[in-house]
N, C-alpha and C positions, 0 to 999 in steps of 0.2 A: 686369918683367911689366907689360903695359899692360891697364888695366881701364876700364870705363865704369860709373859709379855713377848710377843713376836715383833721384832723390829726389822724392817726391810728398807732398802734404798728405794726411793720413789722412782717408778717406771722400770725397775729392774729387780728380778728375783731369780736366784739360781740355787737349786738344791745342792748341798755339799756339806763338807765338814768344816772344822775350825780353820784349816789352812785356806780353803776356798774363800771363806767369808773375809778373812783378814787380808788376803790378796786383793779382793774386790775393794775393801776399805782403803788399802794403800793406793790402788789405781785411782779411786775417787779423790783421795787426798792430794795426789800428784797431778790431777787433772788429765789423766790418760784415758784412752779408750779401754773398754773392758777386755778386749782381746789382746791388750798390751799389759795385762796384769803382771807385776814383777813377782819373781819367785823369792819369797821372804825366808830368811833363816829362822830356825826354831826359836832362837833367843828373842828376835824382834816380835814374833807372834806372842810369846809369853809376856813380853813387856806391855804390849797393847792390851792383852786380856787382864793383866794386873791392874792397869789404870782403870779399865772398865769396872772391875770388881770393887775397887776402892771408891771410885768417884760416882758411879751411876746411882747406887742406892741412896747416898746422901743427897745428891742433887735432886733426885725424884722426890724424896721425902720432903725436902725444903719447898719445892714447887707446889706439891699437892697440899701441904699444910698452909702455904700462903693463899691458895685458892679457897681453902676452908675458912681461913681468917677473913678474907675479903667478903665471902658470903655471910659469915657470922656478923661482921661489922654492919652490913647493910640491913640485916633482919633482926638483930638483937639490940635494939636501941637502948633498952634499960640496963643492959650489962649484967643481968642477974643470972643468966644461964651459963654454965661452964662451956668453954670452947672445946670441941673435940680435937684431938691431935693424934696422928698416926705415926707409927715407926715402920720403916721399910728395912727388911732384913733379907740379904741375898742368900739363897739356899744353894743354887747351882746355876751353871750356864750351859745351855744346850745350843746346838748349831743346826744349820740348814740356812735359815736366816740366823741372827743372834737372838736367843730366846732365854732371858734370865727367868729363873723360878724364884718367886718372891714370897716372903711371909709378911703379910700386912697386919701389924699389931695395932689394936685400938679401934677396930671396926666392931661395934657392939650391937648393931641393928641392921636389918635389911635395907632401911632407908638410906643410912649413911653409906652402906655398902655400894648402892647404885651410884651415889655421888662420887665415891672414891674410885670406882671402876672407870667411870667416865673421865675423871681427872687423870688417871693412870694412862689411858689411851691417848689423851691429849698431850700430856707433858713428857711422856717417855722419849720421843725424839729429841726434845730440848735437853733432857737430862743426859742422853747419850752424847750429843754434841758438846755439852758442857764438860762432861767427864773426860773426853778425848781431845778437847780443843779443836773441834772440827766445826764445819758449817754446812752439813749435807742436807739435801731434801730426803726426809725419812717419813715413813708411816708406821703405825703401831696398832696392834690389836691385842686384846686382853681376854684370856680364858681362865675361868675360875676352876681350880682343881679340887678344892675341898675345904672343910671346916668353915662353912658359911653360917653366919648368925641367922636365927629364925625369929627372935623376938624384936618387935619394933617399939622403940622408946619415942613416942610421939612428942613428949614434952621436951626432950633434949634435941630432937632433930628438926623441929618445926622451922627454925630459921633457915635451914638448908633447903627445905622443901620449896619455900618461896623463891629460892634462887635457881631451882633446877632447870626451869625453862631457859633462863639466861645462860646457864652453863652449857646446856645442850646446844643452843645456838652458837655459842662461842666454840664449842668442841667441833661442831660441824664445819664452821668456817676454817678453823685451824687445820682440821684433818683433810679437808677437801679443796681448799683454795689453791693448793699447788697443782691440782688436777684439772681445775676449771679451764685455764687458758689452753692447755693442749687439746682438751676435748672440743672447745669452741673453734680452735684453729682447724682441727680435723673435720668438724662439721662444715666449716666454711670451704675447705678444700673439696669435700664431697659435693657441696652445693654447686660450686663453680664448675667442677668436672661434669656434674649432671647437666647444668645449663649449657656447657660447651658441647656435650654430646647431643643434646636436643637441637642446638643450632646447627651442628654439623649434619644431623639427620634431616633437618628442614632444608638446608642448602642442597643436600644430595637429592631429596625429593623434587626440589625445584629444577635442578639440573636434569634429572631424569625426565621430568615433564617437558622441559624445553627440547631435549633430545627426541622424545617421542613425537612432539609436535613437528620438529624439523624433519624427522624421518617420514611422518605422514605426508607433509608437504612435498617432500622429494618423491615419494611413491606416486602421489597424485600427478605431479609434473611428468614423471616417467610414463604413467598411464596415458595422460593426455598426448604426450609426444608420440607414443606408440599408435594411438588412435589416428593422429594426423598422418603418420607414416603409412599406416595401413590404408587409409583413405586415398592417399596419394598413389600408392601402388595399384589400388583398384582402378582409380581414374586413369592411370597410365596404361594399365592393361586394356581397359575399355577403349581408350584412344588408339592403342596399337591395333586392336581388332578392327576398329572403324577404318583406320588408315590402310590396313591390309586389304579390307574389302573394297575400299575406294580404288586402290592400285589394281586389284584384280579386275574391277569393272572397267577401268580405263584401258588396261591391257587388252581385254576382250574387245572393247570398242575399236581400239587401234588395229587389232588383227582383222576385224570385220572390214574396216575401211580399206585395208591393203589387199584383201583377197579379191581377184578379178571375178567378174560375173561369168558364169558358164556360157560358152558360145553354142547357140542352137543351130543346127544344120537345116537345110531346106526340107520343107515338108514333102514327103513323097506324094 
C-alpha cells in the first residue's frame, strides 16, 4: 500500500521547497522566530534530509508495529492467531511541508489498513522527532495513493477490530491535544472581549441617559427662568404705564390749580 504522509509544524504551514522547509526546521531547532530563519548551506540541508531518510521509516515502523502488538496482546489471549507486522519502505520525499511517500508492506486487508493508516497519522510526528533528535509540535495527515487491499480477513484481524475504538480515541487525543489549549485560550479572550464591549456599551448608554436627563433639566430650568423674566418685563411695563398715567394726571391737576380764574367785567 502506497501512502503520502504530510508532516507540518503545529500552528505554522508555509508552502515552499526543500530549502524553505529545512530553514523553518532550523529556526524551530534554535528557538528563533520564523522571520529569523537562517540561510542554510546546501551541505547542511542534505545532512538533515539524509538523517530523515535513514531514521524516519525505521522509527515509524517500530512505533506502528508496537501499537499492533499492544492491540494484539489485549484481544488475542489464546495466542493462536499470528500477529500482523508491517514494513515501512521510503520511496521518495516531497516538500511544501515534508511529505514522505511510503510503501507499507504487510497490509493484507482493508480492516488492518484502516488501523495502520490511523497509527501512521498518530506516530509520524514522533518518528520525525526521533529520527532528527528534535522535540517539535507536529501534526500529520495520511493520503492513500494506491495498491489498496480489498479482501477482508476477519479471522486474522478480529483482535484489532476490538481495539479500534480505543485507538481512535488515543489518536484523537494525540493529534488534537496540542491544539486544545490555544483554542480554549482564544475562546476565553473572545468571551472577555465580548463582555468588555457589552459593559462599555452599557456604561455608554447610562452616561447618555444621564446627559439627556441633565440636558432636559437644564432646558426646563431655562424655560422657567425665561417665563419669570417675561412676566417681570410685562409687570414692569404695566407698572410703567400706570406710573406714567398717574404722573400725567398729577401734572394736569397741578396745572389746573395754578391757572387763575378768568376775571369777569361789569355787566353792561
